[in-house]
C-alpha positions in Angstrom: 0.0 0.0 0.0 1.4 3.4 -1.0 1.5 6.2 1.7 1.6 9.8 0.6 3.3 12.3 2.9 1.8 15.8 2.9 3.8 18.8 3.9 2.4 22.2 4.9 3.2 24.7 2.1 2.2 27.8 4.0 2.3 29.1 7.6 -0.7 28.8 9.8 -1.2 32.6 9.8 -1.8 32.6 6.0 -4.4 29.8 6.4 -6.2 31.8 9.2 -6.3 34.9 7.0 -7.6 32.8 4.1 -10.4 31.4 6.3 -11.4 34.8 7.6 -11.5 36.5 4.2 -13.3 33.6 2.5 -10.3 32.9 0.2 -9.4 29.4 -0.6 -6.2 28.2 1.2 -3.2 27.4 -1.0 -2.8 23.7 -2.0 -0.5 21.5 0.0 2.7 20.2 -1.7 3.0 16.4 -2.0 6.4 14.8 -1.7 7.8 13.2 -4.8 8.5 9.5 -5.4 12.1 9.2 -6.5 15.0 6.9 -7.1 18.7 7.9 -7.5 22.0 6.1 -7.5 25.6 6.1 -8.6 28.4 3.6 -8.5 30.0 0.8 -10.3 29.6 -2.9 -10.7 31.1 -5.8 -12.6 29.3 -8.7 -14.3 32.1 -11.1 -13.6 34.7 -10.1 -16.2 37.4 -7.5 -16.0 35.1 -4.6 -17.3 33.7 -2.3 -14.6 30.4 -0.6 -15.5 29.8 2.8 -14.0 26.3 4.1 -13.6 24.4 7.2 -12.4 20.6 7.8 -12.4 18.2 10.3 -10.9 14.4 9.8 -11.5 11.3 11.4 -10.0 7.6 11.1 -10.4 6.3 14.6 -10.7 3.0 15.8 -9.3 0.9 15.0 -12.4 2.2 11.5 -12.5 4.8 12.1 -15.2 8.2 10.6 -14.8 11.3 12.6 -15.4 15.0 11.7 -15.2 18.2 10.4 -16.7 20.3 7.3 -16.4 23.8 6.7 -17.7 25.9 3.5 -18.0 29.5 3.4 -19.1 32.3 0.9 -19.4 35.0 0.1 -22.0 32.5 -0.7 -24.8 29.3 0.9 -23.5 28.2 4.5 -23.3 24.5 4.6 -22.8 22.5 7.7 -22.0 18.8 7.0 -21.2 16.1 9.7 -21.1 13.8 8.1 -18.4 10.1 8.2 -18.9 8.8 5.4 -16.7 9.4 4.1 -13.1 7.6 1.2 -11.5 7.8 0.4 -7.8 8.1 -3.3 -7.3 8.1 -2.7 -3.5 9.4 0.1 -1.2 13.1 -0.8 -2.0 13.0 -1.9 -5.7 12.2 0.0 -8.9 12.1 -0.8 -12.6 13.3 2.3 -14.5 13.0 2.7 -18.3 13.3 5.1 -21.1 14.8 5.7 -24.5 18.4 6.0 -25.7 19.2 9.7 -26.1 21.3 9.0 -29.2 18.7 6.6 -30.7 15.2 7.5 -29.5 13.7 4.5 -31.3 15.5 2.1 -28.8 14.1 1.5 -25.4 15.9 0.2 -22.3 14.9 -0.8 -18.8 16.8 -1.8 -15.6 16.1 -2.7 -12.0 17.7 -1.0 -9.0 17.5 -2.3 -5.4 18.1 -0.2 -2.3 19.2 -2.6 0.5 19.6 0.2 3.1 22.6 2.0 4.4 24.3 -0.9 6.3 26.2 -2.1 3.3 25.1 -5.7 3.9 23.8 -6.9 1.5 25.1 -4.4 -1.1 22.6 -2.4 -3.2 22.0 -4.1 -6.5 21.4 -3.1 -10.1 21.0 -4.8 -13.5 22.4 -3.9 -16.9 19.9 -2.0 -19.0 18.0 -4.5 -21.2 17.7 -3.5 -24.8 14.1 -3.4 -26.1 12.6 -3.5 -22.6 10.2 -1.0 -21.0 9.0 -0.8 -17.4 6.0 -2.9 -18.3 7.9 -5.6 -20.1 11.1 -5.7 -18.0 12.5 -9.2 -17.5 16.1 -10.1 -16.5 18.0 -13.1 -15.1 20.4 -11.4 -12.7 21.3 -8.6 -10.4 24.8 -7.2 -9.9 26.0 -6.0 -6.5 27.2 -2.4 -6.5 30.8 -2.0 -5.5 31.1 0.7 -2.9 29.9 2.0 0.4 26.6 0.0 0.4 24.5 3.1 0.3 24.8 3.9 -3.4 21.1 3.5 -4.4 18.2 5.3 -2.8 14.6 4.4 -3.5 11.9 6.7 -1.9 8.3 5.6 -2.4 6.4 8.2 -0.3 
């Protein structure tokens, strides 16, 4: 079940004045769902893949963000347009290749907390996949501090 946090956007005095004058009070701001991460991982060979992503769900439900994956033979820049929460710590993120907008990619990111055990995990972007069709066989542990991926489902 999804919980939405509400934060007060204006001081109580402004709300009191609005009530006394018959004006409608300003709308409250809703916190955004987001996922972000950076780090590196290896799929078992000598190549180390570096990644960075920052994605948010804006107030109208639209998804906005970017993801980048780089290694010796890969330089992939993804304009993110979808994010699906599998649970409160796991997201599927997808979008199109900035250099080839007819090609879609999706990947999974797992936030295992800040303890570093187990490590956060990520998959390689899967060519031709979207958030709705994503399917992969493996996760790769992020090499680093253990707090490289943050998933916030508010």
